[in-house]
C-alpha positions as CSV (number, residue, x, y, z in Angstrom):
1,X,144.1,312.1,135.7
2,X,145.8,310.8,138.8
3,X,144.6,307.6,140.4
4,X,143.6,309.4,143.5
5,X,141.3,311.7,141.6
6,X,139.7,308.8,139.7
7,X,139.1,306.9,143.0
8,X,137.5,310.0,144.5
9,X,135.2,310.3,141.6
10,X,134.1,306.7,141.7
11,X,133.6,306.9,145.4
12,X,131.4,310.0,145.0
13,X,129.4,308.3,142.2
14,X,128.9,305.2,144.3
15,X,127.6,307.4,147.2
16,X,125.0,309.1,145.0
17,X,124.0,306.1,142.8
18,X,120.2,305.2,143.0
19,X,119.8,301.5,143.6
20,X,117.5,299.8,141.0
21,X,113.9,299.0,142.2
22,X,114.1,295.5,140.8
23,X,117.1,293.4,140.8
24,X,118.4,291.6,137.7
25,X,116.4,288.4,138.4
26,X,113.1,290.4,138.6
27,X,113.8,292.2,135.3
28,X,114.3,288.8,133.6
29,X,111.1,287.5,135.1
30,X,109.2,290.5,133.8
31,X,110.6,290.0,130.3
32,X,109.5,286.3,130.3
33,X,106.0,287.2,131.4
34,X,105.7,289.8,128.6
35,X,106.8,287.3,126.1
36,X,104.2,284.7,127.3
37,X,101.4,287.3,127.1
38,X,102.4,288.2,123.5
39,X,102.4,284.6,122.4
40,X,99.0,284.0,124.1
41,X,97.5,287.1,122.3
42,X,98.8,285.9,119.0
43,X,97.4,282.4,119.6
44,X,93.9,283.7,120.5
45,X,93.8,286.0,117.5
46,X,94.7,283.2,115.2
47,X,92.0,281.0,116.7
48,X,89.3,283.7,116.3
49,X,90.3,284.3,112.7
50,X,90.0,280.6,112.0
51,X,86.5,280.4,113.7
52,X,85.3,283.3,111.5
53,X,86.5,281.6,108.4
54,X,84.8,278.3,109.3
55,X,81.5,280.1,110.0
56,X,81.6,282.0,106.8
57,X,82.3,278.8,104.9
58,X,79.3,277.1,106.6
59,X,76.9,279.9,105.6
60,X,78.2,279.8,102.1
61,X,77.7,276.1,101.7
62,X,74.1,276.1,103.0
63,X,72.6,278.8,100.8
64,X,70.8,276.2,98.7
65,X,67.8,274.0,99.7
66,X,68.6,270.4,100.8
67,X,67.0,269.1,97.6
68,X,69.4,271.2,95.5
69,X,66.7,273.6,94.2
70,X,67.8,277.1,93.9
71,X,65.9,279.9,95.5
72,X,65.2,283.4,94.3
73,X,67.3,286.1,96.1
74,X,65.4,287.5,99.1
75,X,62.8,284.7,99.1
76,X,62.1,282.9,102.3
77,X,62.7,279.2,102.4
78,X,59.3,278.8,104.1
79,X,57.4,280.5,101.3
80,X,55.3,278.0,99.5
81,X,55.4,277.8,95.7
82,X,52.9,280.0,94.0
83,X,49.7,278.1,93.0
84,X,46.9,279.0,90.6
85,X,44.5,281.5,92.1
86,X,41.2,279.9,93.1
87,X,38.3,282.1,92.0
88,X,36.6,283.6,95.0
89,X,32.8,282.9,95.0
90,X,30.7,286.0,94.9
91,X,29.2,286.5,98.4
92,X,25.5,286.5,98.6
93,X,24.2,289.3,100.7
94,X,21.2,288.3,102.8
95,X,18.2,290.6,102.7
96,X,18.0,293.2,105.4
97,X,15.5,292.8,108.2
98,X,12.2,294.4,107.4
99,X,12.1,298.1,108.1
100,X,8.3,298.4,108.0
101,X,5.0,296.5,107.7
102,X,2.3,297.2,105.1
103,X,-1.1,296.0,106.2
104,X,-3.5,295.9,103.3
105,X,-6.4,295.0,105.5
106,X,-6.0,298.0,107.8
107,X,-4.7,300.4,105.0
108,X,-1.7,301.2,107.2
109,X,2.1,301.4,106.7
110,X,4.0,301.0,110.0
111,X,7.6,302.2,110.0
112,X,9.7,302.6,113.2
113,X,6.6,302.6,115.5
114,X,4.9,305.3,113.3
115,X,1.6,304.3,111.8
116,X,1.0,305.9,108.4
117,X,-2.5,305.9,106.8
118,X,-2.4,304.7,103.2
119,X,-5.0,306.5,101.1
120,X,-8.0,304.3,100.1
121,X,-7.4,305.3,96.4
122,X,-4.3,303.1,96.5
123,X,-6.2,299.9,97.0
124,X,-7.0,298.1,93.8
125,X,-3.3,298.9,93.0
126,X,-1.9,297.5,96.2
127,X,0.9,294.8,96.0
128,X,0.0,291.2,96.5
129,X,3.5,289.9,97.4
130,X,4.9,289.2,100.8
131,X,7.8,291.6,100.7
132,X,8.8,294.8,99.0
133,X,12.3,296.3,98.7
134,X,13.3,299.9,98.4
135,X,15.3,300.4,95.2
136,X,15.4,304.2,94.6
137,X,14.2,307.6,95.9
138,X,13.5,311.0,94.3
139,X,12.3,314.1,96.2
140,X,10.3,315.2,93.1
141,X,9.8,312.7,90.3
142,X,7.4,312.0,87.5
143,X,5.1,309.1,88.0
144,X,5.4,306.7,85.1
145,X,2.1,306.5,83.3
146,X,0.8,304.8,80.2
147,X,1.3,306.4,76.9
148,X,-2.1,308.0,76.9
149,X,-2.0,311.5,75.5
150,X,-5.2,312.4,77.4
151,X,-3.4,311.9,80.8
152,X,-0.7,314.4,81.6
153,X,2.4,313.5,83.5
154,X,2.2,314.2,87.2
155,X,5.1,315.0,89.5
156,X,5.0,313.3,92.9
157,X,6.9,314.8,95.9
158,X,9.0,312.3,97.9
159,X,8.5,309.4,95.5
160,X,10.0,306.1,96.7
161,X,10.2,303.2,94.3
162,X,9.9,299.7,95.8
163,X,10.1,296.3,94.0
164,X,8.3,293.1,94.5
165,X,10.2,289.8,94.3
166,X,8.9,289.3,90.7
167,X,10.3,292.7,89.7
168,X,6.9,294.6,89.6
169,X,7.3,298.2,90.7
170,X,5.4,299.8,93.6
171,X,5.5,303.6,94.1
172,X,4.9,305.4,97.4
173,X,4.5,309.1,97.6
174,X,2.4,312.1,98.5
175,X,-1.1,312.1,97.0
176,X,-1.1,315.7,95.9
177,X,-2.9,315.2,92.6
178,X,-6.3,314.0,91.4
179,X,-6.6,310.3,92.2
180,X,-7.9,309.7,88.6
181,X,-4.4,309.9,87.4
182,X,-3.7,306.5,88.9
183,X,-5.7,305.1,86.0
184,X,-2.7,305.9,83.9
185,X,-0.5,303.4,85.7
186,X,0.2,300.1,84.0
187,X,-1.7,297.1,85.3
188,X,1.4,295.6,87.0
189,X,2.4,298.8,88.8
190,X,1.4,299.3,92.5
191,X,0.8,302.6,94.3
192,X,0.8,303.6,98.0
193,X,-0.5,307.1,98.4
194,X,-0.1,309.1,101.7
195,X,-0.3,312.6,103.0
196,X,2.5,315.1,102.1
197,X,3.8,315.0,105.7
198,X,3.8,311.2,105.9
199,X,5.4,310.9,102.5
200,X,8.2,313.2,103.5
201,X,8.8,311.3,106.7
202,X,8.8,308.0,105.0
203,X,11.2,309.3,102.3
204,X,13.7,310.4,105.0
205,X,13.5,307.2,107.0
206,X,14.0,304.5,104.4
207,X,17.2,303.6,102.5
208,X,17.9,301.6,99.4
209,X,17.7,297.9,100.3
210,X,15.3,298.3,103.1
211,X,12.5,295.7,103.2
212,X,8.8,296.2,103.8
213,X,6.8,293.2,104.8
214,X,3.3,292.9,103.4
215,X,0.4,291.4,105.3
216,X,-3.4,291.7,105.3
217,X,-5.3,291.9,108.6
218,X,-9.1,291.4,108.4
219,X,-10.7,294.2,110.3
220,X,-13.3,293.2,112.9
221,X,-15.8,295.6,111.5
222,X,-16.2,298.4,109.0
223,X,-15.3,301.1,111.6
224,X,-11.9,299.5,112.4
225,X,-10.3,301.2,109.5
226,X,-11.5,304.6,110.5
227,X,-10.2,304.0,114.1
228,X,-6.6,303.8,112.9
229,X,-4.9,307.0,113.9
230,X,-3.7,309.0,110.9
231,X,-0.6,311.2,111.0
232,X,-1.4,314.1,108.7
233,X,-4.0,312.3,106.6
234,X,-7.8,312.8,106.8
235,X,-9.8,309.9,108.3
236,X,-12.3,308.2,106.0
237,X,-15.6,307.7,107.7
238,X,-18.1,305.0,106.8
239,X,-21.0,306.0,104.6
240,X,-23.5,305.7,107.6
241,X,-21.5,308.2,109.7
242,X,-21.0,310.8,107.0
243,X,-23.0,314.0,107.6
């Protein structure tokens, strides 16, 4: 190749050469900045790794109590040591408020504002305690009588059994039988007879555990008993007023 041709080619290349955007000094500056960033990244990574190692070591060294006692896995350090179980005293249930009032003087049983006339045949077998408690109910049960073969067993509709504080039974139910049967009850058994309708209502209203207070009001005269309104039971008139 002749010198003239080589010069022409160099001149042509110089004319079409794209000048660099950054000079040599700028390129060197960029290289230095990249190097500093790489070193800073490496230093930060090393510091973070060291911090993680220190934290893990601290948690590992403090897994035991300060006193040196080991703990069961999963147990909280605040959980107190198990102690012997203290026996729980059996709660005493107070008696319920009275659900009714039995007045032996007026021959009445008042329950929820309803006055029930108690049959006069009941008295002589009326309770003498201050309170009775309902213990059981049966819509049709046999009245417990003495072992007298001459007295047949009698079924009483809507029989409610109450108990006095001393354990003596008192039965309340419909008087649908001859009152002479009551002679077959034992001497310590009470009886409260009422009409069929009243016995059914009383049976439906009371629940086991209900209390019946017992009192005895002295009537002002003999006609006071007959003046008590009866719900379903016949009113007993004094002898002087009977036809």
